[in-house]
N, C-alpha and C positions, 0 to 999 in steps of 0.2 A: 354728350349723352352716349354717343357710340363708344367713347373711351371708357366710361363707367361700366357699360355693358360688357366690353371686352375684358376689363379687370375682374368683373364678377365671374365671368365664365372661366377665366384663368384660375381664379381662387377655387371655384368648384372643381375644376380638373385636378388641381393640386391636392385637394382633400380626398378625392376619389383615388388618386394615385397612391397617396399615403396609406389610405385604408387597405388597398390591395397589397402594399408592401410592408405592412405593419410588422416590425420585428421586435416588438416590446417584450420584456421579460425581466427577471431579477438581474441585479448587477453582480458580476463575479468579482470577488476580492481574493487576495492571496491566501488568506486564512479564514477560519470560521469567525464570523462577526455576529453580534446580537442582531436579532431580527424583530421587526415590528409587525404585530398582528392584533387586530381587534382593539386598537388603541393602547396596546401595552407592548413593552419590550421584553424579549425572552432570551435566555441564555441558549446558544445553539447546541450545547452538550447536555445539560441537565434539564433543559426545557422549562426551568423555573422563571417566573416573572422577576425581572431585575430592574434596578434603577439604572438609568443610562445617562449619567451626568457628564459634565464637561471635565475632562481630565487635563486640559491644557495647562492649568496652573498648578498641577500636582507634581511634585518631584517624582520622576519615574522610578527612582530607587525604592519608593515606598509603596508602589503598586503591587499588590499580592495576587491579583487575579486578572486574567485576560478579559473577562466578561462582567464580573461582579464588582461593584464599587466597594472593595475591601482593601484597606490600606494599613501600613505600619505607622506607628507613632514616630514622629520625626526625632524626638529626643531619645527614644529607645534605639532607633537606628544609629544615631550619632554616637551615643555613649556605650551601647551594649553590643553593637554589631560592627560598625566600621572603625571607630576610633576607640579601641579597647586599651585602656591603660594597664600598666603592670599590676596595679592594685586590683582592677577588675578581673584580670586574668587569674591572679592568685586567689581571689574570692570565688572564682568559678571552679576551682580545683579542690579536690578532696584527696590529698596524699598524706595519710597520717604521719609518716616518718619525716615529711618535709613541711607540714603546715606551719609549724612554729618558726622554723628558720627562714622560710620564705617571707613571712610577715615581718620578721625582724630586719630584713634587708629592703624594705619597701622603697627606701630612698636611694638605693644603689642598683641602678638598672643593670649594670654589667654583672653584678653578683647574682642577681635573680636569673639572668640569662644563663650563667654558668651552672647554677644549681639545677635548673630545668633541663639544660643540655645533658648534664651528667646522668640525671634520672632517666630521661626518655631514650637516650642513646644506649643505655645498658639494660633496658627491659628485655625480658624474654619475648621472642617473636616466633610464630609458627611458620614463617616464610611462605605463607600463602597470600598472594597479592590479588587485589581486585582486578587489575588490568594487566594484560599482556598484549601481544600483537593481535591483529584482527583475525588471524587464522586459528587462534587458540579457542577451542570449544570445551576444553576440560577445565571448567571454572574452579578457581582457587586450588589449582595444583601447586605443589611445592616448587620452589625456585629450581632445585636440582632437576626435577622432572621436566620443567620447561626448557632448561638448558640442554638436556639430553634430546628432547624433541627437536630443538632448533639445530643441533649438530647433525641430526639425521636428514635434514632438509636444507641443502645448500642454497637453493633459491630463496627460501624463507629467511635464512641468515643474511644473505646478500641484500634483501629488501630492507631489513632492519638497519643494517649498517649504512646503506645508501640514504635512508630516511634521516638517520641521526646526523650524517655528514652534510646532507642538504640543509639541515637546520643550522649547523655551525661548522665552520672550518677555520683553521688558524689564519689562513691568508685572506679570506673574504669576510669573516665575522658571521653575523646572523642573517639568515634568509627565511622568510615565511611566505608560502605560496608564490615562490619565484621572485619575490621582491627582496633585494639585498639591502640591508641596513648598516652593514659594517659592524662596529662595536656597540652602537646604540640603537636599540629597537624602538621604532615609533609604533606604540600599541594603539595609537589613534588613527593609523593609516587606513584609508578606504581602498579595498581591493575590487578589481573588476570581476573576478571569478568566484568570490566567496563573500560572505557577510562578516561584519565585525563580530556579530554574535558568535559565529562559528570559530573565529580566531580566538576568542576569549574562553573557549572550552580548554585552551592550552593543550591541543592535541600532541604537540611536540614532546610532552612529558613522557608519554608511553615508550616511544622508541629510544629516548635518552636513557630511560631505566633499562630497557632491554639490551641496549648497546653496552651499558655498564655491566649488566649481569653476564654477558657473553665474554667481554674483554677484561673485566676487573680494572679498567683504566680509571684511576682516581682523579684524573683531570675532569672527567665527565660530571661528577657532582658539582664541581666548581663552575662549570659551564651552566648547569641548571641553576645554581645559586645566583649567579649574575643575572640570568634571564628573569628569574623569579623576582629578584629585588627591583629590577627595572620595571616589571609589570606592577608590582606592589606600589611603587612610588608614582606610577602614572595613572592608576585607575580612577582617581578623582577627576581627572581631566579628559576622560574619554567622551567624545561627543556622540550623541545619538545619530545613527545613520539613517538617512532618508531612503527607504527601500521602496521600489515600485509596488503599488497596489496594497501596501500595508496601511490599514487604518489605525491599528494600535502599535505605538512605537515604545518598545521597552528600553530600559537602561541596558546598555551593552554588557555591563558586568553584573548588575544586581537584578536578576530575574530568575524564575524558578528552574527552568531547564538548564540554563548556563551554570547556575550554582550547583545543581545536582550533579551534572556531569563532571565539572571541574573539581569539585570537592573530593571525589573518589581518587582522582589523579594526584591531587596534592597530598592526600593521606599516604598513597603508595610512595610518592617521592620523599615524604617525611620519614617513612619507614626504611627506605633503601639508602637514601642520600644523607639522612640526618646526621650521622656521626662523622661525616666528612665535611660538614659545612660549619660556618661560623655560628656560635651560640645565639647571636642576635638574630640571624636569619631563621634559626629554629624557632625562636620566640615569635617572630613575625608569622611564621607558618601556623603555629598554634593559635594565634589570634585570628588569622583569616579563616581557619577551619572552625573555630568556635563561633565567630560572627556569622559565617555562612550557615552553620547548623541552626543557629537561632533564627535567622531569616527564614529558612526552610520550615522550621517548626511552626513559626507564626503563619506561614502560608498554608500549611497542612491543617492547622487548627481553625483558621478563620474562613477558609474557602470551602464551599460545599463540595461533596464528592462529585467528581466528574469522570465518566467512563472514557478515559483516554490515557496517553502514555506519560504525561508530565508528572502526575502524582506518583506513578510507580517509580520513576527515577528519583523523585524526592524521598519516597519511603525507603528505597534501598540505600540511598546516601546517608540518611539519618540513622538507619540501623547499622551501617558500616562504621560510622563515627562512634556509635555507642559500643560496638564490638572492640574497636581499637583504642578508644579513649574512655574507659570506664571511670577514669579519674575526674572527668567533667561531672559536676553535681547534677546537671540536667540530663545526663546520659540515659538514665532509666526512663525518664519522661519521654525523651525522643524515641526511645526504643518501643515503648508501649504504643505510642501514637502511630508510629510508622508501621509497626507489625499489623495493627488492626486495619490500617489503610491498605496495606499490601494484600491482606486477606480478602478485603472487599473487592479489589481489582481482579484477583484470581477467580473469584466466584462470579463476578458480574461482567468482566471484560472478555473472558473466554466464554463463548456461547456453549450451550449444551450439545450442539452438533459439532463443536470443535473449532468453529470460526472465531475470528477476532473482531472486536467491536468497531475498530477503525477501518475495517474492510480493505486493507492494503497490505500486501505481503512484506514490504520493507519494514513497516512498523510491527507487524506480527513477529517477524524474525527477531527484531530487537526486543520485543516483549517476552518472547520465549527465553532469550538470554537473560533477561531481568528476573523473570519468575524462577527459572531454574537456578540461576546464580544465587538468588536469595535463599533458596532451600539449602544449597551447598554452604553458604556463608553461616547460616544458623548451625549447621552440622559441625563445621570445622572450628567456629569461634565460640559457640554457645553450648556445644555438645548436645544439641537439640535437634532431633530428627522428626519431631511430631508434625511439623509443617510439611515435610517431605512425604511422610506416610499418609497424611490427610489429603494431599492434593496431587500426588503423582499421577493418579488416574486421569485427572483433568489435563495435566501436561501431555499425557499419552494421547488423549483425544485431540488435543490441540495439534500435535505433530501429525496425527493421522489425517486431519483435515487437509493439511498442506501436501501430504503425500498424494491424496486422492484428487487434488485440484492441480497438481503440477503437470506441465506440458510433457509430451513424449520425449523431447530432447533435453529435459532437465532444467530449463529456465522457468522462472515463475511468470505468470501472466500479470503484468504490472498495472492492475486497475488502480485508479485514484493516485494519490501522491506516492507512487512506488517506482523503483527502478527495476528494470529487467536484469536478472542476475541468476547465477547458479550457486550463490553462496549458501543457499538453504540445504544443498546436498550434504554439507558438513554436519548440519543439524540431524538430517536423516541418518547419517552414519553413526553419530554418537548415540542417538536415541534407539536405533536398531540394536546396537550392542547392549545398551542399558536395559531395555525392555525385552530383549531377545525376540525382536520383531523383524524377521527377515523380509516381511512384506513392506517394510519401510524403505528397503533398498532395491526391491525387484524392478521398480519402474525406472531407476536411475543407474543400474549396474553398468550400463554402457558407458558411463562417465568415469569408470575406474579402470586402471590398467590391470593386466592379469596379476602382476605382482601385488598390487593393492588389494585385489579381490582375495588373493591367497592368504593375506594377513588379517582379513576380517574375522571377528569373533562370532559371527552369525552368518548363515548361508542365505544369500538373497533369494527371495521367491516372489512370484507375482502376487499382488493383492487379489483377493477374490472379487472385490467390487471393481467394476469398470465404470459404466455410466451411473451417475448418482446425483441426487438433488439434496441441497442443504437448506431446508425451509426456514431456519432461523437466520442463518448467515446470508441467505438469499443469493446463492450461486448454484448453478446447475452445470454438470459436466456430461458431455456426450463423448464416449470413448469406445473405439472399436476393440482395442486390445492394449496390452502393455508393451508392445513392440515399439522401438523408437520411430518406426515408419508409420505408426498407427494414425488413423484419422481421429481427430480430437477437436472438440469445441468446448469452450467454457463461456457460460452466459451469466451476465451480471444483471440481476433484477432488483437490487436493493435500493434503499432510500439514502437519505443524508446522514452521515456521521462525520466526525472530525476527519479532515484530510480527504473528503470525498470530492469527486468531480461532478460536473453537471451533465451526467450521462444517464440514459435509461435504456434498459433491454439491449445493451451492447454486448459484444462478444470478441473472442479471439479464436482463430482456427489454425491447426497444423495438420499436414498430411504428407506422407512420403518423405518424412525427415526435414521438411522445410516449413517455415511460417507462411501462411497464406493471408490471414487477416490479423492485423496487429492493433493493439491499443497504443496510443502515443506515449503513455507513461508519464514521465516527468523530464523537464529540460536538463541540459548539461549542468547548469548552475543552480538547479533546485528552485527554491522560493524566490531568489533574487533574479532568476532568469527573466529577461524582458518579455518572453513569450508565455510565462507561467499562467497568467490569468487570461491573456488574449488568445492562447491556443491550447496549451496542455489541459487546462481545466474546462475549456469551452466544448460544447457538444459537437462542434464540427470536427474535432480531432478524434472522435470515437465512431465505432461502427454501429451507427444508429440512425433512426429516422429523425430529421429535424423539420420543423414547420417554420417557413419564412426565415430560415437560418437563425432563429431566435434561441435565446437561452431558456430552458424550461425550469420550472420550480423543482426543487429537490427535497426540501425538508418534509418529512412525513409523506413521501411520494413513492413508496415501494411498488413493485409490480403486484397486482392483485388478480383475483379470479384465475389463479394459476392452474394449469393442467400439466402434470408430469407423468409420463408413462415410459418405462424402459423395457424393451423386449429383445429377443434374439435378432430379429430382422430390422427393427426400427426403434428409434427414440422419438418421443413427441413432447414438445414444450410449448406452452402458450401462456401469455400474461398480458395484462392491460396496465397502462399507467396514465395518470392525470396531470403529468407535469406541464402540459400545454393547455390545460383547461382554463385557467384563470386569464392568462394574457392572450392566448390564441384561440380560445373557445374550441379546442380540439382534443379528442382522445385518441390514443394509439394502442392497438393490440397487435402484438407480434406472435406469429405462429412459426415454429421451427420444427421441421421433420428431418431427421437424420436417417437416411436409408443406408444402412451400415456397409462400409467398404465401397460405397458408390458416390453419393452426393448428399448435399443439404438443399432442401427447399425452404425458403424463407418467405412467408406471406405476411405482409404488413397491411393492416386494415386501419384506415383513417376515418374517424367519425367527426364530421364538422358540417354545419349547415351553410358555411360561407364558401363562396367560390373564389377561384384564382389564388389560393394560397400555394406557395411553393412546398411541395412534399418531396423531400430529398432523402434518398437512401445513400448515406455516406459509407464508403468502404475504403479502408487503408491497407496497403500491402507493400512489402519490400520488393516484390517482383516488379519487373518492368513490363508494363501492359501496353497492348495495342488494341485499337478499336476494331470491332467487326460489326456486322449489320445489327445483330440482336444483343450486343453487349461488348465484352472485352475478353481478350485472351492474353496470357503471359507470353513474353518472347522466349523465356527459358524453356528448355526441353522438358525439365521436371517442373511442372507448374499447375495451372488451373484455368478453368473456363468460367466466366461470369455471364450468365444469360438472364434476360428478363422476358416476360410474356410477349411472344411475337405479335399477338393481337393488339398489344399496347404500343406497338412501334410508332404510330402517328402521335401518341400522347406523351412520349418520353423524350427528354433531352439528355444526351450523354455529355458529361463534363469530365475532363481529364486534367487534374491539377496536381500539386505537390504539397506536402506538409511534413514538418519535422517529427521525428520519433526517436525514442530510446531503443537502440538495438544491441545494447551491451550483452556480451556472452553468446550472441548468435554466431554461428560459424561464418567465417569469411566476411564479417561485417565490421564497420566502424561503430564506435559507441553511440554516435548520434549522426543522423543524416536525414535529408529530405527523402520521403518515400512517396509512391504513387497514391493519389487521393482521387478515387473515382466516385462520381455522383450520378445516380439515376433520378431525374427530376420530372415530376408531374405537377400539373395545376389541378387543384381541387375542383370538383364539380358540385360539391355539396350533397353528394349521394354516396352512402357508404358502400353500395355495390360497385360503383365505378372508382371510388377513391381507394384503390388497392394497388400495391406493387408486389408482384410475385417474382422471385429471383431464385435461380439455381446456381449453386457453387459446386463445380465439378472438378475435383483434382485429377491429375493424370501424371503418370511416370514418364511417358514418352510421347511427346507431341506428334511425332511422325506416325504413330499407330492409331490416331483417332481421326475420324472424319467430322470435325467439329462444325463444318458448315451445314451438316445434315441434322445436327442436334437442336432441340428446341424445347420450350415450355409454352403451353397455350391453355388459356382458360376454356373450360367445358361449360357449355350452356346447359345447366342442370334444370330438370323439371321443377325442382324446389328451389326458389330463388334465395332462400335463407342460407343455404349451404354454399360452400366454395369448393370447386373441383378443378383439377389441372391434369392435363395430359403431358407426359414428359417422355422424350425420346433421347437416349444416349447410346454409347457403345454397348451398354448392358442390355438393351432392349427397350421395350415401351412399358410405361407404368401409368397408373391412375392414382391420384391422391385426392381424397375428399375430406374436408373438415366440416363438422356439423355441430349440433347442440345436444345430441342424445335423444331427440324425439324420433319416433319412427317415421321415416320419410322415404318417398320414392324419388331417387336421385336421377336415374336414367331408366329406360325400359328394362335394363339388365341389372341394375344395382338398387337394392333396397335394404334398409336396416335402421337400427336406432343407436348407432355408434356415435362417438364424438370425433373419431379419426379413423380413416381407413386407407390402407396402402394395398394396391393390387399390382402384381407384376405379371406381365404376359410373356409367353414364348410362343412364336408362330401363331400369334393372335389368340392364344388360349391362355386364360388365367392360370398361373402356376403357383404363385405365393400370395398369401394375404396376411396382413397384420392390422389389427384394429383394437380400439380401446373403448372401455365402458359400454360393452354391447350385451344385449340379451337375445336379440334375434337378427338374422340377416339372410339375404339371398343374393349371391354374386354369380350372375350369368348361369344360374341353375347348376353351377359347378361346385360352389361352396355354399352351403346353407345349413343353418342350425338354429336351435332355440334353447335357451338356458333358463333355469329357475331364478337365477339372479345375475346381475350384471358382472362382467368380468373383462379382463384384457385377453385377447385371443390371437393366436397365430396358427397358420397351417400351410404346408406345402404339399402339392400333389405329386 
């Protein structure tokens, strides 16, 4: 009996312990997967109800959609796409001067190859290629222009030559991603640092073409021809790669993005290398381009519109095929379908405030290149500038968004599946000159040499806008100025879109030329990185509040009840999210006050009726931090102070850990390393007044010049318990910040008003500056008082 009683008590204790430590939430996968809601399956992009059947017995080559059960007919794939006979190829072409002779030689494969070779290698060509090296931003420039650009930039030329020689050398043969294969490439090889899907983009084609254009060495086309034929003969035997956290496994060769990216490269290779290669290889290339285009057309025709990047790549590839190969009978059909789809993406994927639907700068940069390249392609190959005239203003707004959200030192803030990079500066440069917008360069001019600045076709000037909210894209920027040393915060309050992470109301901060708070970005190996779902997409890797270290819901969970006010002295942002409501029965509201050129106050309010939940404020910084009584301080001389409410000291546990982050293009940094991960942890009381965390982020230029042990933030016991008030002491003096709801309240015996936010700065115990939002009347220490006919944002200094 005693044993049974003991086991019962142990069971009850286990249940209680589990309830306290419940970290349930949605499961993170590497990519966007169908989700289940109210008894139905939904597509994560178009939000349509879908069938969610078993695909395990379906040939992956026939799968047209990642989410919808839409497939190719097997016979169509075999006879019209993969195994195209000479007869099928000839029947697909309409070349009046050759139609009769081609059909007369149907039984002579060599003769057909020779006829087609002679025709296609002698066609007129405008010498404008789809692909050049990654640094080319003048899309579809002529080959001579490209060569002139390369000759002016020795490092660019050396990179191309090195890349080409890394792929093939006479003594070592072929190498891909550091793996040497000798004379025979194994296209089924599995790599540690990249995926097979990436390998089958055939990236090596671009710099082989560039190397040839620079050197005119006719052995290079033969190297490509050999590599292409090896690939062509092996593609039926490529095994699907088991990638971590991937629920949907595509065929490595036959899937939408791979076909789209690879086809453009094969077309360029056909145009540049064609006349130097064997006629049979040329015919093989025609067949693979034809088959790939048919696959892509079926995909675009049968799959619903999805606001993301794959269909845009498909559209530009199909349009490019139709531009280069009008001889294909299906060419006009491909063009009409792809043009309509591209138009949909330009109008729907670029938001009216200039942001991009996938909410990640890496993909936005790629989509800018796609949209703009598409316009140039129609102009140069179709003599059609109507697309350009109609949508250039949308492209301009698109670029403007990334100018206004860029960090002071020129790198992008890599929210979601993005890499930190300065590559977008080249977009700013080209578009500044194209649109005559000097303000596209004012914020990044520090990244150009004096010589480069002197050659610009437009004079850089600072943008008029500093702090700004993007209500559709759901990013807000707090910016002191456009100086590289400026204080800067970008806040992410958007919901789920393709490539999003499981973060809510997170941010990045820069000050005095250094990053202070960073998003982890994406891992070194991207989607196959073993930490991709476990860390980079996880909420713990973001500067946000987590509840019980759990994953929050993200779909349709944007920040709401937003307040945004920007003034001369302060910026104020506030929003609530329900990501933790379903699994953790918790709501979170984040209030952020930027006292310009001084500090940020972040007040996190947690609304839950449950006790003993872990409320963690996660903060990630590349600075090396050390603990002090009321927070942390960076060891560096140029750094920052992180303080929490000194009255909360008994309730907060300080945790100092490490986590991986992408640091690409940051000064004096590796591309990836572990950075400091700081946590302020409280246990929930179940009372919204006590379940708050107040934090000050105080940058400094010189650690020796501040008396940080005297600085603090402390809660004020207001007369009205609904409002939140804090007293802050720093090297700048003493301040009071109050956040309320706009009702007329008596906060202290000296402060009364109907504002939603109020900042008061004191000098010698006398209020000198005030900044408040949405106010119609107030009385501050009988020093500042006023009444207005209507609510307004208001600032004053004595």
